N, C-alpha and C positions, 0 to 999 in steps of 0.2 A: 027468153033471150031476145035481144033487139038487134040481131044480126041482119044484114042485108040479104034476105032469103033468096030473092030472085037472082042476084049476082052469084051467090054461093052455089045455088042449084045448077046454074049454067056452068060455073067453074068446075063443079064436081063431074058433070058430064064430060067436059073437055078433058079433064085429067084421066078419067076412066078410059076414054077412047084412045087418048094419045100416049098415056104413060103406063097404064096398068099398074098402079102402085102396089108394092108389096112391102114386106119388112125391110127390104133393101132400099126402098124409096118411099119413106113415110116420115112425116114430122108430126109433132103434137098439133100443129095447125091443121093438117089434113085429117088426122085421126079424130079430133074433137069437134070439128065444125059441123058434123051431121047430128051431134047429140042435141037433145032438147031439154034434158034435165041436168041441172048442176046444183051443188058442187059435185065434182067427180073425184072420188076417193077409192083407191084400190085396196083390197084387203091385204095384198102382198106388202105394199109400202107401209100400211098401218102397222102390220105385225112386225115389220123390220125396224120401225122407229119407236113405237110407243113402249113405255116401260123399260127403256134402255138407259135413260139418264134424266136427271132432274131438269137440266137445261132444255132438253127436248120436251119433256112432259109438261112443263110450265106453259109452253106455247101450244103444243099439239092437242092437249086436252082442253084447251080453251080457244078453239079455232075462230069463233066469231069475234072474240075480244081482240085477238092478235091478227086477224085477217090473213092468216097464214096460208100460203100456197107453195107447193113443191112439185117439181117435175124431175124425175130421175130416169135416165136412159142408159140401159145396158147395151153395150156394143159387142156383137158377136161376129167373129171373122170366119170366113170359109177358108178352104185350103189355098186359095189364091189371094188371101188377105183382104178380100172384099167384105165390107161391113154390112151387117143388118142390125136392126134396132128394135128394142123392146122398151116402150115408154110406160112408166108408172106414175100415178098422180095422187096427190093429197090436197084436198080442198080446192081443186081448180075450178074457178068460176070467172069466165071473161067479163061478166057483168059486175063483179065485185071490184070496185075501183081501188087502185093503189097509185100513189104518186110515183112515177117512174124515176124521177130525179135524173141522175147522170147516165142512166142506162140508155136514154134517147141519143146520147152521143155516139153510140155504137152504129145504129143504122145511118146516122148523118155522116159519120166518117166513111162508111162504105159507099154512100151515095156521092160523096165528094169525089172519090176515085172513079166511080161510074160516070159522073158527068164529064170529068176530064177525058175519059175514054170516048164518050159520045161526041164531044166537040171535035175530036179527031183533027186537031190543028197541028201541023208540023212544028216540032220544037216545044209544044205545050204538053207538059206532064206534071205530075205531082211535085216535082222539084223546081218548077219555074218560080220566079219571084212573084209573089202575090201581094199586091198593094190594095189596101182597103181605104176608100175615100169616104166622104160624108156629104150628103145632100140635104140633110135636115139638122137642125141645131142640137137634137138629142142623140145623134149618131156620133160614133167615135172613129177616128182614123188610125190606121196602122201603116207605117212606112218602113219599119225595121223590126228585127226580132233579136234582142241581145243574147238570148240563150242558144241561138243557132251558131253553127261553126263560122259562118261568114257574115252574120248579122242580117241575113235575108229572111223574111217571112215566106213560108211555102206551105202548100197543102200538106206535104209530107211531115213537116215539122209540127204543124198543128195536130196532126193525127198522133204523132209520137207523144205529145204533151197530154192528149186525151187518154191514150192507152196506158201511159206510165203513171200519171198522177191525177187523171180526170180533171184537167184544166178547163175552167168555165169560159175564159176569154177565147181560148182556142176553138171551143165549140161555137161560140157566137160568130167568129170569123167564117167558119164553114157554113153556118146557118145563113149568113149573108151572101155567100157565094151561091148557095143553092136556091134560096128563097122558099118561103112557106108553101107556095103552090107546087113547085117541083118536088119538094120532099114528100108531101102528102099524096100527090097524084101518083108518084112513082111507087110508093109503098102500097097504095090501094090497087094499082095495076098488078102488083105481085100477089094480091089477095088479102093483104093485111088491112082489112076494112075497119077493124076496131082500133087501129093505131092512129094517133094524131099527134103531130109535133107542131105546135102553134106559136112558140115563143122562145126568145133567148133566155139564158140562165143568169141569175144573180144580178140582173138589172131590172128596175121597175119601169115597165113600159105598158102602155095601153094596148088593147087588141089591135087598134088601127095602126099604131106605131110598129107593132111586130109584123104587120102585113107588108111594111115598106122595108126593103133591104138596100144596103149601101151600094153605091157605084164601086166597081172594082176593075183592076187592070192586072194583066199578067205580062211579065217581061222575061226575056232570056238573060243569061249572065252578061251579055254585052250591052244590055239596055234596050234591045229592040222590042217594041210592043208586039205581043203575040195575040192578045185577046182583050177586048174591052167590053164590059157589061155595065150599062147605065143603071140607075135606080130602078128597081122592079117593085111593083105594087101587086100583091096577091089579090085575086078576085075569088079565091076559094070560098065555096059555100059549104057551111057545115051546120047541120041540125043536131044539136047535142042535148040530151036529157040533162036536167039539173042535177048536179052532184054536190051535196052538202054533207060535210063531215064534222064530227066533234060537237062541242057545246059552246065554244068561244074561241077568240083569238086576240092576240095583242096587236095594237096599232098605235104607233107614236107613244109607246110606253103605257097605254091604257087598255084595259080589258074591254073588248066588245062582246057583249053577252048574247051571241048568236052563232050558229054553225058557220064554219069557214067554207067559202064557195070555191070548189075546184072545177066548176063547169067548163071554163075555157082554158084550163091548164092542160099540159101534155098528158097523153095517155099511151101506154104501151103494155098490152096484156102479157102475162107470163108465157102462154103458149106461143105468141108471136115472137117474143124475145128469144125463147129457147129455140124456136124454129130458125130464126135468123142466124143464131150461133151455129146450129147444125149445118146450115147452108154454106157457111164459111169454112168450117172444119172439114166437112164432107160434102163438097159441092155436087158431086155426082150422085149423091144420095137423095137429092130433092128434084122435083120436076123443074124443067127449064124455066117455067114461069116464076119460080121462087128464087132463082139464082141472080145475084147481083152481077152486073156486067164488068167483071174484073179479069185481068190476065194472070197467068201462072206466076209471074214475078211478083205481082201485087199480093196474091194469096200468101206467098212465102214471106214477104215483107211484113204483112199483118201478123202472121204467126210469131215473128220475132218480137214485135213490140207488144203484142197481147200478153206474152209470157215473160218478158224481160222484167227484172227487178230494177227499181229506180237507181240503186247504186251502180248498176252495170252500164248505165247510160252516161255518155260523155257529153253529147250535144242533143238535148239539154242535160245538164248535170244537176244533181240534187244532193242536199246535205242529209245528215243522219235523221232529220225529222221524218223523212220519207223512208220508212223501214221496208224490208222485203215484202211484208204483208200489208202495206199501206192500202192497196186496192185489191186485196185478196181476203174476202170475208169468209167464204166457205173453207173449212179446215184450219184457218189461221186467225179468224176473228179480227182482221183489219189492223193488226199490229204485230211487231216482233220480227224475228228472223225466220227464214225458211232454210234450215240447216241441211236438209237432205238434198244433195245435188241432183238426185235422180228424179225429183218431183218438179213438174212444171204445171202452171195453171194458166190457161188461155181463156181470158174472161173479160167481163165488164160489170162494174158495180154501180150502185146509186144509193145515196142516202139523203133524205130531207124530210121535214115535217113529221119525223118519227118513223118513216118507212125506211127499211133496209132491203136492198135487192141485190142479188148476184146471179149471173148466168155464166157457167164455167164448164170448160172441157178440162178435166184433170187427168194427168198422165204420170205414171211411175215407170220410167224406162227400165229400171233395174228389175222390177218384178212383173213387167208386162201387164200393167194395169191401165185401163182407160175407161172413162165414163163421162157422161154429160149430166150436170146437176144444176138446176135453177131453183131459186127460192125467193120469196118475199115475206116480210114480217113487219107488223105495225106495233110500235112501242110508244104509246102516248097515254099513260095511265089517267092523267087529269083531263084528257080530252080538250086541252087548250093548245092551240097552234101558235107558233112564233114566240113562245116563252122560253125556248131552249131547255125545257124540262122534259126530255125524252129519255126512255130507259134503254138507250143504245148499249151502254156498257154493262148493265145488270141483266138485261133480257136479250136484246137483239143480237149483239156480237157473240155472246156465249151460245145462243141457239145456232147461229150460222156455223160457228166453229165445230160444235159437236155434231151437227147434221153432216157436215163434210167428213168428219172423222168416222162416223158410224157407217156411212156409205163406202168410204174408202176401205175400212176393215172388212166389210162384206165382200167387196170386189177383190181384195187381197186373197180371200179364201174361196172365192167362187170358182168352181171347176169350169174350165173352158176347153172346148174341143180343139181349138187352134189358138196358140199363143200369138198375139198380134205383133206384126212388124211395125214398130213405131218410128222407124228411121226418118220418114218425112217430117216429123216434128222435132227431130234432134237438130238444134240450131247452135251455131257459133255466135255468142253474144259480144264478141269483140267488135268495137265500133268500125 
């Protein structure tokens, strides 16, 4: 493992002294960071998943080929409805790189709310008008947002777009508000030392260009300037081991016969992603160090849009291309309807370069079911990147769908001492 041992050993000592972690306050991040041998696979999870379905066995019986990792968290409630957690793992290895794709939008959305709170400027919140300027010829400006109710771009609207359909431009605007240095320093201070978010999405920019973020301004609805941030250039220093995957990639329509370089691309390990999700769904279950600086209203607002179906949104609104399961990989395979009104999935997905990832809190209100499940799988049979020849539909989505179904069926029949009160997650989705 290439973890920052001095930092983590100090952090462990602090946590032990100040928090006394137990099953009621433990995440995969805290549980796994002291291990020295990976991958981590539990007999319980292997027995639960293997030889249950061909879609699962294709992947789970070839873990090195599919780079599969799974974290499953059982939530147990006491008589006061307070949760404790049992984490189980399959193939977990923080050193096994997977491209996180759009899952990086999740911590960036959380940090955008956090930074607004930290600025603590009267009148400035996530609903203020957010104008993105340009100080470099390769930067893009944003002065309006046609899909919002009144045409104004806001932090809140961008987060809606991210959570509802995983919008890339919305992510880029938040990245530019935060800046590379704030994003990474904040996550590292929370202990997520293996996570790095270094670039915008779906735009081809150099490392130096991604270090420079646009000037921005916030206004209230009367046009009064609330906050102005000039161009910011990151001086973040990162020493990253070389990451080369595959045997070739396409560039300008031609095959380049050498591995694809992921060295300075984004990274978000599955234990970190799962722990971030737990920290939002169950904030009191994690040490203060790992909590994002959000208020109670923001938590509830996040729950709404993490679990909302695209068709339920009015501003922004989406056509039938965006099905209920468009960003629900686990249990639903990323397409089709979610007909059971009692089931809601609070999650964030990512897919790119043959990697599929989903981190989800899945709830069945009718049957008192709740669990956390995160997984990543790699589908690139020919080991060529950027050729659009990935086995998402034949391997990746069927695996994700069946994985969610098997865990759900287990939870449906699992005996619980106390039935959870899930009222805090029952939300009215009317605009």
